[in-house]
N, C-alpha and C positions, 0 to 999 in steps of 0.2 A: 289513242297511243298507250294509255296504261295497259291496256289488253296486250298490245304488241310488246311492251316492255317486260311485262310479266313473262310472257311466253319465251321472249328472248333469254331472260335470266335462267328459266327452267330449262331450256336448251343446253345452255353454257354449263350448267350444273351436272348434266348427264352425258354430253358429247364434247369432243374437241372442236375448236372453232375452226372447222373445216367443212367444205362443200365440194360438190363434183356433178359432172354431167352423167345421167344413166340414160343408155340407149335401149330402147324396146325395139328388139328385132322382130320384124313383121314377114310371115312367110306367104301370105295370100291376100288376094282382093275379093275373095269369095267367102260368103258364109252361108251356111245351110239354114239359118234362121231368117236372116235379112229383112227384118221388119222392126228393128228398133229405130224409133222416129228421129233419133238426132244423127244416125250413122249413116256414111256415104254408101256403105254397102246396101242399105235399104232402097237406094235408086234403081236396083235391078240392071245395072250396066255391066255387072262383072260375071263372067261365066264360071264354072267350076273349074275350068283349066287356067284361071288367073291365079297361079301359084309361082313362086319363085323357084329356081333351081337350087337343088342343094349345094352346089358349087358357089353360087352367089352368096347363100347365106352363111356358108363356112368362111369365105372370104371377108364377109362383113364382121363376124366374130373375131377373127385374127386383127382386122383394122381396129376394132373397139379396144382389144387387150394392148395393141401397141401405142394408142395415143391415151391410154389411161381412163377411157370411159367405162364405168361399170356397166355390167350386163343387167339391164332392168328386168326383163322378161322376155321369152319367146312367145309371140302371140300371132294370131291371124283368125280367119273365119273358121267356125266350127264345122268340122267335117270336110275340111279342105283336103286333108291326107287320110289315108286309111291308117288304122292303129299300128299296124306293123311297120308302115313307112315312116310314120311319125317316131316311133320307138328308134327306128334306124337313125333318123335325123338327130335325135337327142343324143344318142350314142357317139355319133361323129363330132356334134358340137361339144360334148363333155371331153372327148379325147383332145379337141383343139384347145378349147378354153381351159382345161386343166381344173376346173372346179364345176361342182353341181350348180345348176340354174333354176330360176323361177319359170314356171310356165302359166300362161293365161290362155286356156283353150276351151273354156267352157266348164259345166259341171261334170267332173269325171266320176266313174264308178270304181269300185275297189279293184276290180281286175285290171284295169286301166293303170290305176296308180301303182299297184304292184309291178306292172311291167315298166312303167316310167321310173320308179323309185331309184335304181341305181345311178340316174343321170341328174335327178332333181333334188333341190334342196326344199322346194315348197311350191305351193299352188296359190294362184291368185284368182279370187272370185270377182267377175265384172258385175258388181252390183248396181252401179250408176247412179241410183237414187235410193235413199232409204225412207222416203215418203211412201207408204204402202200404196196408197191410191194413185199417186203420180206414177210409181213403178209399173203398176198394172197397165198404164196408158202408154208409157214411154217404151217399155220392153214387154210387150204382150205375150211373147213366146219365150221369154227368159225368165221364169219365176225365181224367187230368192230362196225357195225351200230346198231344191236341189244342190244349191251351193252351201247350204247350211248342212245338208247330208255329207258333202264332200268333205267339209271341214272336220266333221265328226270322224270320218275315215282316215283323214290326214293324221288326227291325233293318234289313232290306233297304229298308224305306220310311222309315227315320228317325224312327220314332214311339218313345215313351217306353213303359215296360213297368211295371205295378203288379200287386200281388196282394192278395189277402184271406186271412186265416185266422180261424178261430173256436176259441178254446181252451175246453176243457170238454167236448169231444165224447168224451173216453175216452183221449186222448193223455196222455204223462207229459212232464216237462221234459227227459227224456232223448231225447225226439224233436226237440229243438231242433237236433241235429246234422243232421237231415233238411232242416230249414228253412234252415239255414246253406248247405248244398250246393245247395239250389234256388235261392237268391238268388244265389249264385256263378255257377251253371251257365247261368242265364237272364238275367243282368244286370239283376235287379229294382232300381229307383231309388225305389220308394215301396210301403210296405206298411201295410195297414189290419188291425190286431190288434184283433179284437173277441172278447168272452166270450160264452158261451152264454147266451141269454134263453130259457128254456123256453117253447115255444107249445103251447097247448091243442090237443089232437087229434093231435099229432106223437108219435113214439116217445120224445121226449124231455121230454114233458110233465111227468113226475115226477122229472126229473134235477134234482140240486142244482148250482145255478151255481157256477161257479168263484170262489175269493175273489180280492180285488182284489190281494193280495200275488202271487198266482199269475200274474194278467195282467202285473203289474208286473216279475215275474222274466223273463217272456218278452220283454217290451219291452226291459228293460235288458240282457238278453243280445244281442238284436239290435243295439241301439246300440252295444254294445262291439265286436261283431264287424264292424259297418258304420258307422263314424262319420258318415258323410255322408248316410245313407239317410234319406227322408222317412217318419216313423212317424206313423200316426194311430191313437188309441185310442178304440174305441168304449165309450160309457158309456150307463147307463140313468137314468131319473128317480130310481130309489132307490139309485144308485151315484154321485150327485153329490160326496158327500164324500170319494170315492177320487181326484178328479181332481188334487189336488196330488201325491199319491204317483205316479200314472201319468205326470205331467209330469216329476217328479224323476227317473224312471226312463229318461227320454229321449225321450219323445213330443213330436212337433212340435205337435201339435193333437189336438182331440177331435172326436168325430161320434156319430151315432146318436140323440143327444138331441132330442125331438120340439119343437124350438125355437119354432114357431109356436103349439102348443097350450100350451106352458109359457112363453111370453113374459112377462117382467117377473114370474114366479112366484118363491116362495122357492128353488125347486130353480135356477132360473136365475140368481138373485142369488148363489146358493151357489158356482156355477161360476166367475163372475167373481171371487169372493172366493178360491176355491181357486187360482186362477191366480196371485193376489197372494202366497198362501201359499207358492207353489213358486218366488216370484221371478220371475214372467213378467209382462209386459205384455200384457194381453188387448186383441186388435185386434178391432175391430167391436163390436157390442153384443148382448146377449141381453135387455136391460132397458130401453132407453131408445128411444122411437119419434122417429126423426130426421126432418126436413123431407124429404119426398121430391121428387126432381127426375125428372119423367116426360117421356119423349120424346114430342113431340106427333104423332110418326108412327105411334105404335102403334095397332092397330085398336080400334074400339069394343068388339069382343067381349074382347079382352085387358084393356082398361082396366076393364071391368066385373068381370072376375074378380079384378084387382088392387085395385079398390075394396073388395071383399069381404074380401080378406086384410087390408088396411089398417083396416078397420072392426073387424075381430077383434082386431087388435093394439092399437087404440085402447081397447077396452074393457078390455084386460088391462094397460094402460100408465097406467090412473088409479087 
């Protein structure tokens, strides 16, 4: 608890006592790599056509904005879209969202970054584990070096840099030294710290998920080493009672919670309660359906998708 208390004190010295939900918007269930051993895409059950329509994605962006959910990042399997189609999607999201966004779509080259730059604030490197030997085993076709090259290009172009890690893949807390070095060497300003959620059909199907205390330890050590870094903690429906601990450990926000399917559920209510227990004001809402202000200029196709989302939330809000 001394570690948690220290991390919480450092957090409050550098940030307001607030928290929120960040929505990662996923555009596909297909990945050109598909051999990361923890990932559901490695099961080979999804074809290259397993991508969402642009209308559905844009409707979700509107939904997030209306409910006060921050846009975590846009992500999906690598090479699910052509470069031109992806640039068009970014352009349309930027127009609706009104702000530049983070993207998490693999290691990008300079030409790609230059094309996407008008619509993005930064790039996310899906590093997953900083233990070198474990990384080679877990992500055999997703080496770290190309991400480090992308981060250098991001510096040249004035883009921000973030990363993701998943704890519970086989690393130990002794591997934190690798994470600390990686953040320093690459100038990372935001980190998403997830815990393993075993997926059926993967090599980790029968693995035991890490404890909340272990995830909190990684978060706390990161907060203490980097007082101003933006830390996002990934949680699942069955882990909502751990939110207070993760926030006190120094997390700025939470993610991974299926907020649309679980809107106004007991789990959603518990997240907002856990924020209070941690002494944080919860920005936005996971439980109250607010009056939507819809831009009259959105297309009929986007509006139809949005109406379906709203209808789903209305059923769960009563």
